[in-house]
N, CA, C and O of each residue as an XYZ file, in Angstrom:
456
protein
N     194.858    -50.459      3.766
C     194.277    -50.802      5.026
C     193.101    -49.810      5.277
O     193.289    -48.621      5.020
N     192.024    -50.185      5.715
C     190.804    -49.236      5.934
C     190.986    -48.731      7.269
O     191.416    -49.421      8.194
N     190.600    -47.320      7.378
C     190.582    -46.765      8.678
C     189.175    -47.011      9.323
O     188.135    -46.827      8.691
N     189.213    -47.462     10.691
C     187.844    -47.688     11.315
C     187.761    -46.631     12.355
O     188.701    -46.500     13.138
N     186.686    -45.847     12.432
C     186.458    -44.744     13.349
C     186.571    -45.202     14.892
O     186.280    -46.342     15.252
N     186.983    -44.281     15.685
C     187.061    -44.706     17.123
C     185.664    -44.925     17.685
O     184.659    -44.498     17.117
N     185.644    -45.637     18.875
C     184.409    -45.791     19.606
C     183.985    -44.431     20.261
O     184.778    -43.719     20.877
N     182.714    -44.151     20.079
C     182.134    -42.958     20.625
C     181.626    -43.127     22.100
O     181.401    -44.243     22.568
N     181.475    -42.090     22.732
C     180.883    -42.166     24.145
C     179.534    -42.717     24.123
O     179.170    -43.512     24.990
N     178.657    -42.273     23.025
C     177.276    -42.819     23.027
C     177.159    -44.322     22.735
O     176.221    -45.026     23.110
N     178.208    -44.728     22.031
C     178.154    -46.273     21.705
C     178.505    -46.929     22.901
O     177.862    -47.917     23.257
N     179.546    -46.452     23.630
C     179.939    -47.128     24.915
C     178.771    -47.103     25.902
O     178.525    -48.091     26.593
N     177.993    -45.888     25.978
C     176.889    -45.850     26.966
C     175.786    -46.893     26.625
O     175.182    -47.473     27.528
N     175.527    -47.129     25.290
C     174.622    -48.217     24.943
C     175.007    -49.569     25.435
O     174.191    -50.304     25.991
N     176.364    -49.929     25.212
C     176.948    -51.075     25.633
C     176.807    -51.280     27.072
O     176.317    -52.327     27.497
N     177.222    -50.305     27.885
C     177.231    -50.367     29.376
C     175.690    -50.491     29.779
O     175.386    -51.364     30.593
N     174.838    -49.771     29.320
C     173.392    -49.818     29.674
C     172.816    -51.208     29.469
O     172.177    -51.815     30.329
N     173.098    -51.654     28.262
C     172.635    -53.093     27.983
C     173.175    -54.028     28.888
O     172.393    -54.835     29.390
N     174.545    -54.074     29.233
C     174.950    -54.998     30.121
C     174.475    -54.819     31.492
O     174.346    -55.803     32.220
N     174.186    -53.557     31.927
C     173.568    -53.323     33.309
C     172.213    -53.912     33.291
O     171.839    -54.531     34.287
N     171.435    -53.789     32.266
C     170.171    -54.364     32.226
C     170.262    -55.866     32.251
O     169.463    -56.478     32.959
N     171.052    -56.437     31.630
C     171.090    -57.856     31.414
C     171.660    -58.560     32.751
O     171.143    -59.593     33.176
N     172.711    -57.964     33.362
C     173.351    -58.669     34.518
C     172.833    -58.039     35.825
O     173.095    -58.626     36.874
N     172.182    -56.995     35.854
C     171.594    -56.220     37.070
C     172.823    -55.831     37.967
O     172.730    -55.802     39.194
N     173.976    -55.534     37.294
C     175.080    -54.966     38.086
C     176.046    -54.316     37.134
O     175.922    -54.552     35.933
N     176.952    -53.555     37.545
C     177.960    -52.933     36.736
C     178.995    -53.852     36.354
O     179.698    -54.433     37.180
N     179.102    -54.000     35.027
C     180.123    -54.881     34.439
C     181.467    -54.008     33.977
O     181.355    -52.938     33.379
N     182.607    -54.534     34.289
C     183.714    -53.893     34.001
C     183.990    -54.022     32.403
O     184.220    -55.095     31.844
N     183.936    -52.916     31.840
C     183.948    -52.882     30.415
C     185.257    -52.219     29.950
O     185.566    -51.085     30.315
N     186.016    -52.971     29.129
C     187.351    -52.554     28.730
C     187.350    -52.134     27.179
O     186.662    -52.786     26.394
N     188.020    -51.187     26.794
C     188.186    -50.811     25.320
C     189.623    -51.055     24.969
O     190.587    -50.719     25.656
N     189.653    -51.674     23.827
C     191.012    -52.085     23.309
C     191.009    -52.207     21.831
O     189.969    -51.966     21.219
N     192.099    -52.566     21.203
C     192.221    -52.607     19.823
C     192.440    -54.153     19.371
O     193.021    -54.909     20.151
N     192.038    -54.563     18.280
C     192.267    -55.852     17.709
C     192.464    -55.785     16.282
O     191.838    -54.923     15.666
N     193.265    -56.591     15.641
C     193.506    -56.723     14.310
C     192.689    -58.035     13.696
O     192.949    -59.194     14.019
N     191.786    -57.694     12.873
C     190.995    -58.722     12.247
C     190.843    -58.533     10.759
O     191.157    -57.488     10.190
N     190.349    -59.591     10.157
C     190.058    -59.517      8.667
C     188.603    -59.102      8.577
O     187.676    -59.749      9.064
N     188.487    -57.963      7.909
C     187.030    -57.412      7.819
C     186.167    -58.289      6.942
O     184.957    -58.352      7.161
N     186.707    -58.940      6.000
C     186.164    -59.866      4.962
C     186.991    -61.126      4.994
O     188.215    -61.028      5.069
N     186.379    -62.347      4.939
C     187.117    -63.651      4.850
C     188.129    -63.721      3.742
O     189.116    -64.454      3.800
N     187.841    -62.911      2.705
C     188.752    -62.940      1.592
C     189.982    -61.975      1.706
O     190.912    -62.012      0.900
N     189.914    -61.055      2.831
C     191.021    -60.109      2.984
C     192.194    -60.917      3.415
O     192.183    -61.847      4.222
N     193.355    -60.359      2.668
C     194.725    -60.995      3.114
C     195.379    -60.204      4.240
O     196.277    -60.717      4.907
N     194.965    -59.010      4.456
C     195.597    -58.137      5.371
C     194.560    -57.883      6.555
O     193.347    -57.963      6.358
N     195.090    -57.583      7.750
C     194.172    -57.407      8.877
C     194.008    -55.887      8.976
O     194.834    -55.130      8.463
N     192.973    -55.466      9.617
C     192.665    -54.089      9.907
C     192.431    -53.928     11.434
O     191.828    -54.757     12.115
N     192.973    -52.772     11.899
C     192.965    -52.548     13.422
C     191.658    -51.967     13.611
O     191.272    -51.030     12.912
N     190.922    -52.512     14.579
C     189.525    -52.129     15.021
C     189.425    -51.982     16.517
O     189.908    -52.824     17.274
N     188.815    -50.940     16.923
C     188.423    -50.798     18.353
C     187.426    -51.848     18.859
O     186.530    -52.249     18.117
N     187.567    -52.287     20.083
C     186.702    -53.260     20.574
C     186.281    -52.911     21.962
O     186.947    -52.167     22.681
N     185.138    -53.478     22.325
C     184.742    -53.507     23.677
C     184.872    -54.857     24.234
O     184.359    -55.752     23.562
N     185.445    -55.176     25.308
C     185.668    -56.434     25.903
C     185.127    -56.419     27.264
O     185.269    -55.420     27.970
N     184.510    -57.476     27.679
C     184.176    -57.913     29.041
C     184.164    -59.314     29.359
O     184.169    -60.159     28.464
N     184.149    -59.609     30.569
C     184.152    -61.052     31.044
C     183.089    -61.192     32.076
O     182.922    -60.344     32.952
N     182.351    -62.302     31.959
C     181.341    -62.637     32.876
C     181.304    -64.044     33.101
O     181.122    -64.882     32.218
N     181.500    -64.298     34.423
C     181.692    -65.717     34.890
C     182.934    -66.301     34.147
O     184.046    -65.802     34.325
N     182.741    -67.346     33.326
C     184.021    -68.011     32.677
C     183.987    -67.540     31.194
O     184.746    -68.048     30.369
N     183.136    -66.604     30.878
C     182.916    -66.310     29.421
C     183.622    -64.975     29.114
O     183.705    -64.143     30.018
N     184.075    -64.750     28.045
C     184.697    -63.619     27.469
C     183.958    -63.037     26.282
O     183.696    -63.822     25.371
N     183.583    -61.768     26.163
C     182.924    -61.192     25.148
C     183.554    -60.177     24.471
O     184.203    -59.393     25.163
N     183.514    -59.986     23.168
C     184.169    -59.040     22.399
C     183.149    -58.362     21.281
O     182.542    -59.089     20.494
N     183.025    -57.136     21.266
C     182.354    -56.485     20.146
C     183.209    -55.597     19.408
O     183.772    -54.669     19.989
N     183.362    -55.814     18.110
C     184.442    -55.111     17.289
C     183.547    -54.003     16.518
O     182.444    -54.226     16.020
N     184.108    -52.995     16.517
C     183.640    -51.913     15.668
C     184.383    -51.870     14.348
O     185.534    -51.435     14.300
N     183.748    -52.312     13.282
C     184.371    -52.642     11.919
C     184.246    -51.507     10.978
O     184.810    -51.572      9.886
N     183.525    -50.435     11.330
C     183.223    -49.283     10.371
C     182.226    -48.369     11.025
O     181.832    -48.561     12.176
N     181.817    -47.354     10.256
C     180.799    -46.493     10.771
C     179.527    -47.184     10.881
O     179.038    -47.686      9.869
N     178.926    -47.263     12.032
C     177.727    -47.999     12.290
C     177.876    -49.518     11.735
O     176.969    -50.072     11.115
N     178.996    -50.065     12.000
C     179.276    -51.550     11.668
C     179.881    -52.254     12.871
O     180.864    -51.805     13.461
N     179.274    -53.341     13.202
C     179.789    -54.078     14.416
C     179.697    -55.599     14.187
O     178.882    -56.153     13.449
N     180.670    -56.205     14.943
C     180.705    -57.666     14.811
C     180.997    -58.121     16.312
O     181.635    -57.429     17.105
N     180.457    -59.355     16.599
C     180.653    -59.834     18.004
C     180.951    -61.281     18.024
O     180.668    -62.032     17.091
N     181.601    -61.690     19.252
C     181.754    -63.124     19.489
C     181.916    -63.336     20.943
O     182.195    -62.361     21.640
N     181.770    -64.510     21.481
C     182.013    -64.773     22.905
C     182.919    -66.181     22.839
O     182.806    -67.022     21.948
N     183.644    -66.241     23.730
C     184.588    -67.406     23.947
C     184.856    -67.773     25.350
O     184.814    -66.960     26.273
N     185.152    -69.116     25.490
C     185.561    -69.608     26.859
C     187.066    -69.824     26.849
O     187.791    -69.390     27.744
N     187.509    -70.517     25.791
C     189.005    -70.710     25.561
C     189.194    -70.375     24.108
O     188.215    -70.174     23.390
N     190.417    -70.310     23.657
C     190.700    -69.929     22.314
C     190.098    -70.804     21.265
O     189.721    -70.343     20.187
N     189.999    -72.174     21.606
C     189.366    -73.027     20.707
C     187.817    -73.258     20.841
O     187.169    -74.064     20.173
N     187.325    -72.411     21.823
C     185.873    -72.373     22.009
C     185.229    -70.990     21.655
O     184.746    -70.304     22.556
N     185.218    -70.591     20.399
C     184.728    -69.299     20.024
C     183.468    -69.437     19.308
O     183.280    -70.316     18.467
N     182.596    -68.556     19.647
C     181.171    -68.491     19.181
C     180.701    -67.176     18.727
O     181.162    -66.137     19.199
N     179.801    -67.198     17.830
C     179.142    -65.862     17.230
C     177.679    -66.065     17.256
O     177.141    -67.059     17.744
N     177.059    -65.063     16.702
C     175.599    -64.948     16.676
C     175.035    -65.615     15.465
O     173.860    -65.982     15.463
N     175.837    -65.793     14.411
C     175.333    -66.452     13.166
C     175.178    -65.283     12.226
O     174.823    -65.525     11.072
N     175.410    -64.027     12.604
C     175.281    -62.948     11.657
C     176.707    -62.237     11.672
O     177.309    -61.982     12.715
N     177.137    -61.971     10.497
C     178.445    -61.441     10.526
C     178.603    -59.915     10.944
O     179.455    -59.564     11.760
N     177.809    -59.118     10.388
C     177.827    -57.655     10.847
C     176.375    -57.154     11.294
O     175.327    -57.613     10.839
N     176.465    -56.222     12.178
C     175.220    -55.456     12.698
C     175.417    -53.907     12.243
O     176.553    -53.447     12.119
N     174.395    -53.221     12.031
C     174.426    -51.731     11.796
C     173.887    -51.021     13.135
O     173.773    -49.796     13.180
N     173.614    -51.716     14.048
C     173.093    -51.022     15.273
C     173.811    -51.731     16.587
O     173.663    -52.935     16.799
N     174.484    -51.009     17.321
C     175.238    -51.413     18.414
C     174.385    -52.240     19.473
O     174.791    -53.277     19.996
N     173.182    -51.664     19.716
C     172.251    -52.350     20.722
C     171.897    -53.730     20.214
O     171.980    -54.714     20.949
N     171.526    -53.798     19.033
C     171.178    -55.137     18.439
C     172.265    -56.173     18.504
O     172.084    -57.351     18.810
N     173.410    -55.619     18.187
C     174.670    -56.506     18.224
C     174.932    -57.026     19.548
O     175.233    -58.208     19.711
N     174.826    -56.148     20.563
C     175.135    -56.642     21.898
C     173.970    -57.514     22.477
O     174.213    -58.540     23.112
N     172.721    -57.080     22.241
C     171.595    -58.008     22.653
C     171.640    -59.294     21.951
O     171.296    -60.273     22.613
N     172.004    -59.478     20.716
C     172.100    -60.722     20.082
C     173.315    -61.511     20.463
O     173.247    -62.729     20.298
N     174.435    -60.987     20.956
C     175.522    -61.629     21.499
C     175.173    -62.242     22.772
O     175.462    -63.418     22.992
N     174.529    -61.471     23.677
C     174.133    -61.960     24.980
C     173.122    -63.031     24.915
O     173.159    -63.900     25.786
N     172.132    -63.083     23.898
C     171.273    -64.084     23.638
C     171.839    -65.352     23.194
O     171.483    -66.444     23.635
N     172.815    -65.153     22.224
C     173.371    -66.304     21.702
C     174.267    -67.105     22.854
O     174.252    -68.330     22.973
N     174.982    -66.275     23.609
C     175.757    -66.897     24.754
C     174.688    -67.540     25.809
O     174.944    -68.650     26.277
N     173.623    -66.932     26.146
C     172.623    -67.588     27.021
C     172.016    -68.830     26.424
O     171.764    -69.793     27.148
N     171.757    -68.846     25.059
C     171.329    -70.017     24.479
C     172.272    -71.161     24.491
O     171.928    -72.319     24.727
N     173.596    -70.737     24.199
C     174.693    -71.670     24.191
C     174.719    -72.437     25.628
O     174.747    -73.662     25.747
N     174.706    -71.533     26.655
C     174.818    -72.183     28.023
C     173.646    -72.993     28.297
O     173.824    -74.089     28.828
N     172.411    -72.588     27.993
C     171.190    -73.456     28.074
C     171.302    -74.785     27.482
O     170.858    -75.785     28.045
N     171.961    -74.806     26.220
C     172.023    -75.950     25.430
C     173.066    -76.843     26.095
O     172.872    -78.058     26.141
N     174.192    -76.277     26.625
C     175.241    -77.075     27.257
C     174.782    -77.748     28.575
O     175.244    -78.820     28.968
N     173.788    -76.997     29.256
C     173.153    -77.595     30.479
C     172.145    -78.606     30.217
O     171.786    -79.376     31.109
N     171.609    -78.652     28.896
C     170.617    -79.604     28.462
C     169.125    -79.022     28.621
O     168.143    -79.753     28.487
N     169.035    -77.705     28.905
C     167.814    -77.032     29.030
C     167.022    -77.047     27.802
O     165.797    -77.146     27.865
N     167.714    -76.945     26.561
C     167.100    -76.820     25.410
C     167.645    -77.774     24.360
O     167.171    -77.778     23.224
C-alpha cells in the first residue's frame, strides 16, 4: 500500500479561498480520510486524506492521492456521482475550480439552460 502525504495548511488555504470566491460566503470545510483505488487496476485500496464540503443538496470531495496529486467528484446521492472527466490533477486550485465548474455545468444542464 502506498503512503499518501497529509494535507498541508497551504493546500487547505487554497481550497478555502477558492470556495469563498465561488460562493461569496464561508463554506464549512471538513478534512477526513477515504479509502480508494488509486488506479482502476488496483486490487487494494489506499487511505487518502480528503477535503469534503456540502453546498445546497450537493456533496463535494477532493482526494489527495499523492504529492501534488488530486482527484475530485461531486454527488447528490450515492448513485449520482460525477467527476470532471479528468482523473488526476497536479494543482489543487485547478482541481477545485474544475470540480466547481463541472458541478455548475451539470446543474445548468439539469435545468435545461444548456
